[in-house]
N, C-alpha and C positions, 0 to 999 in steps of 0.2 A: 599492480594494485596490491596493497598489503591486506586487503580485506579477505577474510575467509569466504569461500564460495557460498556458504549457507550458514547463517546463524539460526539457532532454534528458538530464539526469543529476543525481545528487545534487551532483556537483562544480560544475555550472553554475547551481545554484539561488541566486538572490539572497537576502539576508536577509529573513526573514518577520517580520511585526509580531505582537506579542502572543504568548500561548501557542499553540503549534501542536498541532493534533489531526489525526493522520495515519491515514488508512485505507490498508491495504496489500492488494493483490491484482491479479489479471489483469483482473477485472471485465469479461470479454468477454460481451457481451449485456446487461449490467447488469440481471440478473433480480432477483426479489424479495429473495433473500438478499443480493445485492450492495447493493441499495437500502437494506436495513436497516443494513448496516455503514456505508455512506456517510452515511445520515441521522444515525446516532449521532455521527459525527465533526462533521458540520455543526452539529447542535444544541448539542453540547458547546462547540464553538468560539464560537458565538453567545453562549452563556451566560457564557463567560469573556472576551468581547471579544477573541477571538483569531482565528486563521487556520485554516480547514479546508483540508486538502490530501489528495491521493491520490498514493500511490506505486504505479505500475503498471510493466509491463515490456514491452519490444519488442526483439526478436521474442519470441514465446511460447517458453518454455523447451524445448518439444518440438522446436523447430527446431535446437537445439543437441544434444539427447540422442537424438533419433530423426529425423534429417534425411530419411530415406527414408519416414517415416510421421508427419509432424507433425500436431498437432491442427489441425483446420480451424476457423478463427475465424468468429464471427458478424458481427463489426464491424471495419472498418478502424480503425486507431489514431485518425485524425482525427475520425471519427464518435464514437468512444468518448470522446475528450477533450471534444467538444462536448456530449455527453450528460452527462458528469460535471459540467461547468460548469452545465448546465441544472438539475441536481439540487442545486445550491447550493455546490459545491466552489469555493474561492477559487483554488487553485493545483493544477495537475496536473504531476507529475514522471514523465516516461516514461524510466525508466532502461533503458539498453541492457543486454539480458541476453546477456552474452558468456561464453565458457568461463572467462575470468578471474574474472568476477563470480560465476559458479556455483561456483567453487572456494573461495570464502570460507568460513571456519569459521562454523558457526551461532552459536557463542558470541560472535563478533565483530559480528554483525549489529546489535544495539542500539547498540554502541559506534560503528559506522559512521554510523548514523542520527543519533546525538547529536552526533557530530563535525561533520556537515554541516548539522544543524538544531539549533543550540545551545538554542533556546527550545522544543524539542519537549517536550511534556508527556505525551501519551497516544497509544497505538497502538490501532487498531481493526482487528480481523481476524475472519474466520469460524472456526468451531471446527475445521475441517479444514485450516487453514493450515499449510503446511510450507515450510521454508526452509533455506538453508545447503548446504554440500558434502554431496552424497548425500541431500539432503532429510532430514538428521538432526534438524533443529530442528522442534519441534512447539510447541503452545500452552504446555505446562508449561515447556519450556526458555526460551521467549521471556519468560514471566513472570519466571522466576528470574533470567535475565541482564539483563532490563530494569530490575529493581529495583536492581541494582548501579550503574546510571547514572541513577537517579532518574526512571525512566519508569513510567507506569501502562500496563496492557494490558487492553483490553476485548475479550473474545472472545464473539461472538454465536452463538447456536445456529442450526442450520439452520432455515429457514422451511418450515413444512408448509402445504400447501394441499389441502383436502379429504382430510386424512390421509396425504398423500404428500409 
């Protein structure tokens, strides 16, 4: 694959080959639910002779919104990137999560993605995915706005283990 193993932003991403299938999330700990989202992107990309990619964020948004009480992470970024690659992801984009990035309108998120990844075809997210200024974006809004720029959205339900 011609993609660099890790891009530090959407802006620094080199062109990706074939249709791109993008999983989006923090993926801290890469638990079973994360693995399901990642696996869906990887398998779809393989079937389409495309590229599987992950868009994740660094630092965790809580460092911006609650600097006095940020979420404690299970994995440092480097370990997470390695594990995502181990799970079959071709390219990892570690987007800096800054106050400027956080202020983007939710409706513009799919436009931003399509602008930087022109051959993006499908987004893969968990059912509780939130995005945009004030976390106003949810799965329904992502589906609605993504359709306008020709993107499909696959939202995976939470994984239950032993009923939990």
